[in-house]
C-alpha positions as CSV (number, residue, x, y, z in Angstrom):
1,X,-28.9,-253.5,31.3
2,X,-27.7,-252.8,34.5
3,X,-24.8,-255.2,34.2
4,X,-24.0,-253.4,31.1
5,X,-23.7,-250.0,32.6
6,X,-21.8,-251.1,35.7
7,X,-19.3,-252.6,33.1
8,X,-18.9,-249.6,31.3
9,X,-18.3,-247.7,34.7
10,X,-15.8,-250.3,35.5
11,X,-14.0,-250.1,32.6
12,X,-13.9,-246.0,33.2
13,X,-12.6,-246.3,36.6
14,X,-10.0,-248.8,35.7
15,X,-8.6,-246.7,32.7
16,X,-8.5,-243.6,34.8
17,X,-6.3,-245.1,37.0
18,X,-3.6,-244.8,34.8
19,X,-4.1,-241.3,33.2
20,X,-1.5,-238.8,32.9
21,X,-2.6,-234.8,32.4
22,X,-0.7,-234.3,29.4
23,X,-2.8,-235.8,27.1
24,X,-6.1,-234.9,28.3
25,X,-8.6,-233.2,25.6
26,X,-8.8,-229.7,25.1
27,X,-12.2,-228.0,24.9
28,X,-13.5,-228.9,21.5
29,X,-16.6,-228.4,19.6
30,X,-18.0,-230.7,17.1
31,X,-21.2,-231.1,14.3
32,X,-22.6,-234.4,13.7
33,X,-25.1,-235.9,11.0
34,X,-27.4,-238.3,12.7
35,X,-29.5,-241.4,12.1
36,X,-32.3,-242.4,14.5
37,X,-33.5,-246.2,14.3
38,X,-36.9,-246.9,16.1
39,X,-38.1,-249.6,14.3
40,X,-34.9,-251.8,14.9
41,X,-35.2,-251.2,18.5
42,X,-38.6,-252.1,18.5
43,X,-38.1,-255.6,16.8
44,X,-35.3,-256.5,19.1
45,X,-38.0,-255.6,21.9
46,X,-40.2,-258.0,20.6
47,X,-37.9,-261.0,19.5
48,X,-34.2,-260.8,19.9
49,X,-31.3,-259.2,19.1
50,X,-30.2,-262.5,17.5
51,X,-33.6,-263.1,15.7
52,X,-33.3,-259.6,14.1
53,X,-29.6,-260.5,12.9
54,X,-30.7,-263.6,11.5
55,X,-33.8,-262.6,10.2
56,X,-32.2,-259.7,8.8
57,X,-35.2,-257.1,10.0
58,X,-32.9,-254.6,10.8
59,X,-33.8,-251.0,9.0
60,X,-31.1,-249.8,6.4
61,X,-29.7,-246.6,6.8
62,X,-31.9,-245.3,4.0
63,X,-34.6,-245.7,6.0
64,X,-33.4,-243.9,9.2
65,X,-34.5,-240.7,10.4
66,X,-31.4,-238.1,9.7
67,X,-30.8,-235.3,11.6
68,X,-27.5,-232.9,12.7
69,X,-26.1,-232.6,16.2
70,X,-23.4,-230.4,18.4
71,X,-21.6,-231.3,20.9
72,X,-18.7,-230.0,23.4
73,X,-16.2,-231.9,24.3
74,X,-14.0,-231.9,27.3
75,X,-10.9,-234.2,28.5
76,X,-11.6,-235.1,32.4
77,X,-8.5,-237.7,32.3
78,X,-6.3,-239.2,29.8
79,X,-9.1,-241.7,29.1
80,X,-12.2,-239.9,29.9
81,X,-13.8,-237.3,28.0
82,X,-17.1,-235.2,29.0
83,X,-19.5,-235.0,26.1
84,X,-22.3,-232.9,26.0
85,X,-24.9,-232.8,23.1
86,X,-27.7,-231.5,21.3
87,X,-29.6,-233.2,18.4
88,X,-32.6,-232.5,16.4
89,X,-34.4,-234.9,13.9
90,X,-37.8,-235.2,12.4
91,X,-39.3,-238.5,13.4
92,X,-42.4,-240.3,14.1
93,X,-41.9,-240.9,17.5
94,X,-43.5,-243.8,19.1
95,X,-44.6,-242.2,22.4
96,X,-45.7,-245.5,24.6
97,X,-49.3,-246.1,25.5
98,X,-50.3,-242.9,22.7
99,X,-51.9,-243.5,19.9
100,X,-49.8,-243.5,16.6
101,X,-49.9,-240.2,14.6
102,X,-48.4,-241.4,11.4
103,X,-46.6,-238.1,10.9
104,X,-43.2,-236.8,11.7
105,X,-42.3,-234.4,14.2
106,X,-39.2,-232.4,15.7
107,X,-37.6,-234.5,18.3
108,X,-34.7,-232.6,20.1
109,X,-32.5,-234.7,22.2
110,X,-29.8,-233.4,24.9
111,X,-27.2,-235.7,26.4
112,X,-24.5,-235.9,28.8
113,X,-22.0,-238.9,28.7
114,X,-18.6,-240.0,29.5
115,X,-16.5,-241.0,26.6
116,X,-14.2,-243.8,28.1
117,X,-11.4,-243.9,25.6
118,X,-8.9,-247.3,25.3
119,X,-6.2,-244.9,24.6
120,X,-5.1,-241.6,25.2
121,X,-5.2,-238.4,22.4
122,X,-1.2,-239.4,22.1
123,X,-2.4,-241.9,19.7
124,X,-4.0,-241.1,16.4
125,X,-7.2,-243.6,16.6
126,X,-9.0,-244.1,19.7
127,X,-11.7,-246.9,20.2
128,X,-14.1,-245.8,23.2
129,X,-17.3,-246.7,25.1
130,X,-20.2,-244.3,25.8
131,X,-22.7,-244.1,28.6
132,X,-24.3,-241.1,30.2
133,X,-28.0,-239.7,30.8
134,X,-30.1,-237.7,28.2
135,X,-33.6,-236.2,27.7
136,X,-36.0,-236.0,24.7
137,X,-38.9,-233.4,23.9
138,X,-41.1,-234.5,21.0
139,X,-43.8,-232.1,20.8
140,X,-45.6,-232.0,24.2
141,X,-44.1,-235.0,25.6
142,X,-40.7,-234.9,27.7
143,X,-38.7,-238.1,28.4
144,X,-35.3,-239.3,30.0
145,X,-33.0,-242.1,28.9
146,X,-29.7,-243.8,29.0
147,X,-27.6,-243.5,26.0
148,X,-24.9,-246.3,25.8
149,X,-22.9,-247.6,23.2
150,X,-19.8,-247.5,21.5
151,X,-17.4,-245.2,19.2
152,X,-14.0,-244.6,17.3
153,X,-12.2,-241.5,17.3
154,X,-9.6,-240.1,15.1
155,X,-7.2,-237.9,16.2
156,X,-5.9,-235.2,13.2
157,X,-2.9,-233.4,14.7
158,X,-4.2,-232.9,18.0
159,X,-6.4,-230.0,16.7
160,X,-9.5,-231.9,15.4
161,X,-11.1,-235.1,15.6
162,X,-13.3,-237.7,13.5
163,X,-15.8,-239.2,15.4
164,X,-17.9,-242.1,15.1
165,X,-20.6,-243.1,17.3
166,X,-23.7,-245.5,17.9
167,X,-25.7,-245.5,20.8
168,X,-28.8,-247.8,22.3
169,X,-31.0,-245.2,23.8
170,X,-32.8,-247.0,26.8
171,X,-36.1,-245.0,28.2
172,X,-36.3,-244.5,31.9
173,X,-39.4,-242.6,31.9
174,X,-42.9,-243.6,30.6
175,X,-42.8,-241.5,27.6
176,X,-39.7,-242.4,26.4
177,X,-38.9,-245.0,23.4
178,X,-35.8,-247.4,22.7
179,X,-34.2,-246.5,19.6
180,X,-30.7,-246.7,18.1
181,X,-28.9,-243.0,17.7
182,X,-25.8,-243.3,15.3
183,X,-23.6,-240.5,14.6
184,X,-20.8,-239.3,12.5
185,X,-18.9,-235.9,13.1
186,X,-15.9,-233.6,13.4
187,X,-14.8,-231.4,16.3
188,X,-12.2,-229.2,16.7
189,X,-9.8,-227.7,19.5
190,X,-10.8,-224.5,21.0
191,X,-8.9,-224.4,23.9
192,X,-5.4,-223.4,24.2
193,X,-2.4,-225.5,22.5
194,X,-1.1,-228.1,24.6
195,X,2.4,-227.0,25.9
196,X,4.7,-229.8,26.7
197,X,5.7,-229.8,30.2
198,X,9.8,-229.1,30.5
199,X,11.5,-230.3,33.6
200,X,14.3,-228.0,34.6
201,X,17.7,-229.1,33.9
202,X,19.7,-231.0,37.0
203,X,21.9,-228.6,38.9
204,X,25.6,-229.1,37.0
205,X,28.0,-231.5,39.4
206,X,30.7,-229.8,41.2
207,X,33.7,-230.3,39.0
208,X,37.4,-229.5,40.0
209,X,38.9,-227.2,37.7
210,X,41.4,-229.2,35.3
211,X,45.1,-228.8,35.7
212,X,47.7,-227.2,33.4
213,X,51.2,-227.3,34.8
214,X,52.6,-225.5,31.6
215,X,50.2,-223.0,31.1
216,X,49.7,-223.6,27.5
217,X,46.0,-224.0,27.7
218,X,45.9,-227.8,27.2
219,X,45.1,-229.7,30.2
220,X,47.4,-232.1,31.6
221,X,45.4,-235.2,31.0
222,X,45.5,-234.2,27.3
223,X,49.1,-232.7,27.3
224,X,51.8,-235.3,26.2
225,X,54.1,-232.6,27.2
226,X,52.6,-231.2,30.5
227,X,55.8,-229.7,31.7
228,X,57.0,-227.9,28.5
229,X,54.7,-225.3,27.0
230,X,53.6,-226.0,23.7
231,X,50.5,-225.9,21.1
232,X,47.0,-227.5,21.2
233,X,47.3,-228.9,17.9
234,X,50.6,-230.8,18.9
235,X,48.8,-232.1,22.2
236,X,50.6,-229.7,24.0
237,X,54.0,-230.1,22.7
238,X,56.6,-227.1,21.4
239,X,57.4,-226.9,17.9
240,X,60.4,-224.6,17.4
241,X,60.5,-224.2,14.0
242,X,57.0,-224.5,13.0
243,X,56.8,-227.2,10.9
244,X,54.0,-229.1,12.6
245,X,56.3,-231.8,14.2
246,X,57.0,-232.2,17.6
247,X,60.1,-231.1,18.5
248,X,60.5,-234.5,20.6
249,X,59.7,-236.1,17.1
250,X,61.9,-233.8,14.9
251,X,65.3,-234.6,13.9
252,X,65.8,-231.0,12.7
253,X,64.1,-229.0,15.6
254,X,65.6,-226.1,14.5
255,X,64.8,-226.3,10.8
256,X,61.4,-226.7,9.2
257,X,61.3,-229.9,7.3
258,X,58.6,-232.6,6.3
259,X,57.4,-235.5,8.3
260,X,58.5,-238.2,5.8
261,X,62.1,-236.9,6.7
262,X,61.6,-237.1,10.2
263,X,60.9,-233.2,10.4
264,X,64.2,-232.3,8.0
265,X,64.2,-230.3,4.7
266,X,64.0,-232.6,1.5
267,X,67.6,-233.7,1.2
268,X,70.2,-232.5,-1.5
269,X,72.6,-235.3,-1.7
270,X,74.9,-234.2,-4.3
271,X,74.5,-230.4,-3.0
272,X,73.9,-228.8,-6.3
273,X,71.2,-227.0,-4.5
274,X,68.4,-228.8,-6.3
275,X,66.5,-231.0,-4.0
276,X,65.9,-234.8,-4.6
277,X,62.4,-234.7,-4.8
278,X,63.1,-232.6,-7.7
279,X,66.6,-234.0,-8.7
280,X,66.4,-236.3,-11.7
281,X,70.4,-236.9,-10.9
282,X,70.7,-236.9,-7.4
283,X,74.0,-238.0,-6.9
284,X,75.7,-236.2,-9.5
285,X,76.0,-232.3,-9.5
286,X,73.7,-230.3,-11.9
287,X,71.9,-227.5,-12.8
288,X,67.9,-226.7,-12.8
289,X,67.1,-226.4,-16.3
290,X,68.5,-229.6,-16.4
291,X,66.3,-230.9,-13.5
292,X,69.7,-231.4,-11.6
293,X,71.4,-233.4,-14.0
294,X,74.7,-232.3,-15.5
295,X,74.3,-230.5,-18.7
296,X,74.7,-233.5,-21.2
297,X,77.7,-234.1,-23.8
298,X,75.4,-236.6,-26.4
299,X,78.6,-237.2,-28.3
300,X,81.1,-238.0,-25.2
301,X,83.6,-235.7,-26.4
302,X,84.2,-233.6,-23.3
303,X,82.3,-230.8,-24.7
304,X,78.9,-230.2,-23.0
305,X,75.9,-229.9,-25.4
306,X,75.7,-226.0,-24.8
307,X,79.1,-225.6,-26.1
308,X,79.1,-227.7,-28.6
309,X,78.9,-227.0,-32.2
310,X,78.7,-230.7,-33.4
311,X,76.7,-232.2,-30.5
312,X,76.0,-235.4,-32.1
313,X,79.8,-235.9,-33.7
314,X,82.7,-236.1,-31.2
315,X,85.6,-233.7,-31.9
316,X,88.1,-231.4,-29.5
317,X,87.0,-228.3,-27.4
318,X,89.6,-226.1,-29.7
319,X,87.0,-226.8,-32.7
320,X,84.0,-226.2,-30.4
321,X,83.3,-229.9,-30.3
322,X,83.2,-230.6,-34.1
323,X,85.7,-233.2,-35.9
324,X,89.1,-231.2,-36.9
325,X,89.7,-230.8,-40.5
326,X,92.7,-232.2,-42.2
327,X,95.4,-230.0,-42.9
328,X,95.4,-231.4,-46.4
329,X,91.9,-230.3,-46.9
330,X,92.8,-227.1,-45.7
331,X,95.5,-226.6,-48.0
332,X,93.7,-227.7,-51.0
333,X,90.9,-225.0,-50.5
334,X,93.5,-222.4,-49.7
335,X,95.0,-223.2,-53.0
336,X,91.7,-223.2,-55.0
337,X,91.2,-219.5,-52.9
338,X,94.3,-218.2,-54.5
339,X,93.4,-219.2,-58.0
340,X,90.1,-217.5,-58.3
341,X,90.0,-214.7,-60.9
342,X,87.7,-211.9,-62.1
343,X,87.3,-209.7,-64.8
344,X,88.7,-206.4,-64.1
345,X,86.3,-204.3,-61.8
346,X,83.7,-207.4,-62.2
347,X,82.1,-210.1,-60.1
348,X,82.3,-212.1,-63.1
349,X,84.6,-215.6,-62.8
350,X,87.3,-215.9,-65.5
351,X,87.2,-219.7,-66.9
352,X,90.6,-220.3,-65.2
353,X,89.0,-220.2,-61.6
354,X,86.8,-223.4,-62.8
355,X,89.4,-225.9,-61.9
356,X,90.4,-225.0,-58.6
357,X,86.7,-224.4,-57.4
358,X,85.9,-227.9,-58.9
359,X,88.5,-229.2,-56.2
360,X,86.8,-227.4,-53.8
361,X,83.2,-229.4,-54.7
362,X,84.6,-232.5,-54.7
363,X,85.9,-231.9,-51.3
364,X,82.6,-230.9,-50.0
365,X,80.9,-233.6,-51.6
366,X,83.2,-236.3,-49.8
367,X,82.5,-235.0,-46.5
368,X,79.1,-233.8,-45.9
369,X,79.8,-232.2,-42.5
370,X,82.4,-229.5,-44.3
371,X,81.3,-225.6,-44.8
372,X,82.8,-222.7,-46.1
373,X,82.9,-219.3,-45.4
374,X,83.8,-217.3,-48.8
375,X,85.1,-213.8,-48.0
376,X,85.6,-211.1,-50.6
377,X,87.9,-208.2,-50.1
378,X,89.1,-205.2,-52.2
379,X,92.2,-203.1,-52.5
380,X,91.7,-199.4,-51.9
381,X,91.7,-198.0,-55.1
382,X,88.3,-196.5,-56.2
383,X,85.1,-195.4,-53.6
384,X,84.4,-197.4,-50.5
385,X,81.1,-198.4,-51.2
386,X,81.8,-199.5,-54.7
387,X,84.4,-201.7,-53.1
388,X,82.3,-203.1,-50.4
389,X,79.7,-203.9,-53.2
390,X,82.3,-205.6,-55.4
391,X,83.7,-207.6,-52.6
392,X,80.1,-208.9,-51.7
393,X,79.2,-209.8,-55.6
394,X,82.4,-211.8,-55.8
395,X,81.9,-213.8,-53.0
396,X,78.2,-214.4,-54.1
397,X,79.6,-215.5,-57.5
398,X,82.0,-218.1,-55.7
399,X,78.9,-219.4,-53.9
400,X,76.8,-219.3,-56.9
401,X,79.3,-221.6,-58.6
402,X,79.6,-224.0,-55.9
403,X,75.8,-224.1,-55.4
404,X,75.5,-224.8,-59.4
405,X,77.6,-228.0,-59.0
406,X,75.6,-228.9,-56.3
407,X,76.6,-228.1,-52.8
408,X,73.5,-227.2,-50.9
409,X,73.5,-223.4,-50.3
410,X,72.7,-223.8,-46.5
411,X,76.6,-224.6,-46.2
412,X,77.8,-221.9,-47.9
413,X,78.1,-218.2,-46.2
414,X,79.0,-215.5,-48.7
415,X,80.6,-212.1,-47.0
416,X,81.8,-208.6,-48.6
417,X,84.5,-207.0,-46.1
418,X,85.4,-204.5,-48.9
419,X,88.5,-202.7,-48.2
420,X,88.6,-203.0,-44.4
421,X,90.9,-206.0,-43.9
422,X,93.9,-205.7,-46.4
423,X,96.8,-208.0,-45.9
424,X,99.4,-206.1,-47.7
425,X,100.1,-202.4,-48.4
426,X,97.9,-201.2,-50.7
427,X,100.2,-198.0,-51.8
428,X,102.4,-200.7,-53.9
429,X,101.1,-202.5,-57.1
430,X,101.9,-205.9,-55.6
431,X,100.5,-205.2,-52.1
432,X,97.0,-204.2,-53.9
433,X,97.3,-207.2,-56.1
434,X,97.1,-209.3,-52.7
435,X,94.7,-207.5,-51.1
436,X,91.9,-208.1,-54.4
437,X,91.2,-211.7,-53.1
438,X,88.7,-214.0,-52.2
439,X,89.1,-216.4,-49.1
440,X,87.4,-219.7,-48.0
441,X,87.8,-220.8,-44.8
442,X,86.6,-224.5,-44.4
443,X,84.8,-225.5,-41.1
444,X,82.3,-227.9,-39.8
445,X,80.1,-226.0,-37.2
């Protein structure tokens, strides 16, 4: 037994040599459930531990005397905790050399022990050895003993601990009895929270102030243009046109531009005011509405589509880009117009008008591009409003005849001008006869 105690003490001293004050246990209070086993200890005394284990003559926990205990713990070093404990249980205490009472009475035991831990409270699990001194009171008997054993501590977030402990309690006075003491308990810290030591920062090194020759706020070691004031975004180089390209790299330093054009604006090769990135005809001047291309001329007749009334059929500019109508066709239409006759004061066509109008139908059927303006006119006799209506009705009658012969209505425009456009003197009968007329004007736009 003395060898065991010396080994425990040596382990504690050796472990203490590595202590650090940062992880000493703070004061803690614990409560424990305990079990006392006198009978297994007595068997070991009469035979041996090996024989008891072999024959399984040790007592089960259900046959041990249960009780409660209180403890106070405080760290002495990182690896050694002091524990003071008081326990109470009702047992049949075998006082040596005294007659057996065969009845249970209150056993009070107080101990002061050192728990020598394998690891500090920095770790969540720590096995430990226990050794110390204790005193017991049973009825009128007092005794002293040496507790020695092993334990396991589980650290719960440095605020509470689960403690498992088994001791062999060796009496050192005549009224004491050998016995095993087992406990399971929980202890909680009651001391101030642990505060990690904070080392003061080292004094800052003396550093020479960085140089900035051009005074632009960019130190010379980072300044690509240390002798010319510039901006930090361009590493200290200037940018006169503010396009984000340093003047030294800018092919157009006085005009804002883009990096992909070397700092110059987007070019306009054909000088039409539309830059090349938006110009679909970069080498030919055009207009914006055609994305930089010239106004198209679909039929290539020299008249652009915006001015060409026949954009898909070539024709001279004099005829708005439409093909010229042959003079023979014009003459036949004019002849027909001069031979259109109506009943007096009426819009009813006379039968002798049909033959010349049929000739017009033939011409229009042969040329699908041919269109006609049919204009009605009167002389100055009668009221102006009646003349206007008459002229409109006569023009409409001619149009209706042509439509009845298969000419599409969309190719014909009938208009009445009343007496507003005379071609002769209305004061004479011959002049008035000329003014009473229907004109037909051929066109193909």
